[in-house]
C-alpha positions, 0 to 999 in steps of 0.5 A, spaced: 768 091 378 771 098 378 779 098 377 779 105 381 785 106 377 787 113 378 789 115 371 790 121 367 788 120 361 792 126 356 792 127 353 794 125 353 790 118 358 794 120 352 794 114 349 800 111 346 799 110 339 803 105 339 797 102 339 795 097 344 793 103 348 794 107 354 791 112 359 794 118 362 795 121 359 795 125 354 787 120 358 793 122 357 793 114 352 797 110 348 795 107 342 800 101 344 796 101 350 799 098 355 795 099 361 798 096 367 794 096 374 800 095 379 805 100 380 812 099 381 815 102 387 822 104 388 826 105 395 823 111 399 818 114 394 813 107 394 805 109 393 801 103 394 797 100 388 790 102 389 785 097 392 780 095 387 773 097 389 766 093 387 761 096 383 756 100 386 749 097 388 744 100 384 739 105 387 732 105 386 730 109 380 727 116 381 720 117 379 722 123 375 727 119 372 723 113 370 718 118 366 724 121 362 727 114 361 720 113 358 722 117 352 728 112 350 723 105 350 718 109 346 723 110 341 726 103 341 719 100 340 718 104 334 725 103 331 723 095 332 716 096 329 717 101 323 725 101 322 726 099 314 732 095 316 729 092 323 731 085 321 738 086 321 737 091 328 743 089 333 740 091 340 747 090 343 750 096 339 743 100 340 744 099 347 752 101 346 750 107 342 746 109 347 751 109 352 756 113 349 751 118 347 749 118 355 757 120 356 758 124 350 753 129 352 757 131 358 762 134 354 768 131 357 772 127 351 776 123 357 769 120 360 767 115 355 765 108 354 769 102 351 766 096 348 768 089 350 773 088 344 775 095 346 777 095 353 780 088 352 785 092 347 786 098 352 787 093 358 794 090 356 799 091 361 804 097 361 810 092 360 814 096 355 812 092 349 807 092 344 803 092 337 802 098 334 804 104 330 808 107 336 806 114 337 802 118 343 795 121 341 791 126 345 784 129 343 783 137 343 776 139 342 774 135 336 782 134 334 786 127 334 793 130 335 799 126 334 803 128 341 810 125 339 812 119 335 817 114 338 824 114 336 825 108 331 817 107 330 813 106 325 810 112 326 817 116 325 818 111 319 812 113 315 814 120 317 808 122 322 810 129 326 808 131 333 802 136 331 799 132 326 792 132 326 789 125 324 782 126 321 780 120 319 782 112 321 781 107 315 776 112 313 772 113 319 772 120 321 775 122 328 772 128 330 766 125 334 770 119 337 773 119 344 780 118 346 779 111 347 775 109 341 781 112 337 786 108 340 781 102 339 781 103 331 788 105 330 792 099 334 792 092 331 796 086 330 804 087 328 804 086 320 797 090 319 796 097 316 792 102 318 791 108 313 790 115 317 789 122 313 793 127 316 792 134 316 798 138 318 800 145 319 803 149 313 801 143 308 794 145 304 790 139 303 789 133 307 794 127 305 794 120 307 799 116 311 799 108 311 803 105 316 804 098 318 804 096 325 809 092 329 812 090 335 814 096 339 819 096 345 821 102 349 824 104 355 821 110 359 827 112 362 834 114 359 839 118 361 847 120 359 852 125 362 852 132 359 859 136 359 860 139 366 857 133 369 850 135 368 845 129 368 841 129 363 835 124 364 829 123 359 822 120 361 819 118 354 812 115 352 809 115 358 809 114 366 807 107 366 809 101 371 816 101 371 818 108 370 819 109 377 823 103 378 827 105 372 828 113 374 831 110 381 836 106 377 838 112 372 839 117 378 843 112 382 847 111 376 848 119 375 850 120 383 855 115 382 858 118 377 858 125 381 853 128 377 853 136 379 846 138 376 839 135 373 836 136 367 829 132 367 826 132 359 819 131 360 818 134 352 813 130 348 810 125 354 803 125 354 802 122 361 800 116 365 799 113 372 797 118 378 801 114 383 807 114 378 807 121 377 807 122 385 813 117 385 817 121 380 816 128 383 818 125 390 825 123 387 826 130 387 823 133 393 824 133 400 817 134 402 811 138 401 805 137 396 805 133 389 798 136 387 791 137 390 786 133 387 779 137 386 772 134 386 766 136 382 764 139 389 770 143 390 773 139 396 781 139 395 785 132 397 792 134 398 797 128 395 804 129 399 811 128 397 814 121 399 820 121 403 827 119 401 828 122 394 835 121 391 835 127 387 833 133 392 839 137 392 843 139 385 840 145 381 835 143 376 832 145 370 825 141 367 824 141 359 817 142 357 813 143 351 806 143 348 806 136 348 808 135 356 801 133 358 798 130 365 802 126 369 808 130 366 805 137 368 804 134 375 811 133 376 813 140 372 807 143 376 810 141 383 817 142 382 816 149 379 812 151 385 816 148 390 822 153 387 825 146 386 827 147 378 827 152 373 822 150 367 825 152 360 821 150 353 814 152 351 807 152 355 804 145 356 798 141 354 794 143 359 791 136 361 789 136 368 783 131 370 783 124 373 779 118 371 777 112 374 776 106 370 770 101 371 769 094 368 762 093 367 758 086 367 759 084 360 766 086 359 766 093 357 768 099 361 766 106 363 771 111 364 769 117 368 773 124 370 772 124 378 776 130 379 781 135 377 788 136 379 791 142 381 798 144 383 801 145 390 800 153 389 793 151 387 793 153 379 788 150 375 792 146 369 786 143 365 785 147 359 791 152 362 797 149 362 804 151 365 807 157 363 815 156 363 820 160 367 824 161 360 821 160 354 825 158 348 821 155 341 824 149 338 822 150 330 822 145 324 828 148 322 831 146 328 828 139 328 830 138 321 837 140 322 838 136 329 838 143 333 835 143 340 836 150 343 831 148 349 837 143 352 842 148 350 839 153 354 838 148 360 846 147 360 847 154 359 842 156 365 845 151 370 852 153 368 852 160 369 845 161 373 842 165 369 
């Protein structure tokens, strides 16, 4: 059975280290991986929930492939005949290892296999409550990056930071793990402890951090009125099942309070569901395209704005940084290409692929990259990222002193027009 979820797995599937997991983004993935399949709609910008599809009927094996596969069975027989520890062989784990190796050979960290337990973990509902450490992660090359710890989460309390590299999880190296496999290792029941080996820029040697998992609750959308009646709207953690509805409520409240301009903060947001990204972008655009999906044969499928957005008129800035990924980049790219918003901050992550998730017959699952997405102007984001219109760095010194020069620059731009 194929869930046929259009998930942007970021970075990232961005999986939420809130450790249940989550797809994006940042495949984009969340370690709290909530994973709701449904998409909550809001007035005027509703995308239908994708219909599940059935597993394709297996085609006959071509003769040349049958010959190539003979090597697998020859090796299998040799292991069972000669291996020193053959009495303890686990044929199921051997099959899973072969499947993982097959997908790993593709060189795409977002095309991956999950065994039944890993799949169960990463298929919880994206309800906004789960058990884990409370941080989003993403795979970049062979490095497992912390995109952002959530506010007041175990990860934040343990001192983890955006940009930290997780080299090991409970002693297991992460370099060869897929993003989904990493999520399955890091998440876990509340009250249990996970030990992470951290590599941090500016720190000479790797160091261990022990994090006690907890129940994590979060709001994906928060907002407040800034000086000059500028509405500041922050999308935190992911583009989940409730994000679109929560955003609609926030925009309605801000309109009621006579907002004169918008700031949409997508910093440290690793992404999530493609339909949610389209819904979010459609709140700020009157018409046109949100993105193109481009398949491996070069065919492009346009995905258009949903009519009836609540915030299509007032001046607007979008805040981005190097950990804005996947669905965040879809929204930012659409608004930038349409001339609807000015992007301020730092270059984005560059996660621009789309995955289908297929449940297999034994409860395991295969996550297959089916397309890359492009901005309305045809820009490739995967591996490239988005360049902000106005670049403003946020330094460690700024963070330590609770300064936000990126937000300050956004407010200045909306007040002065430059």
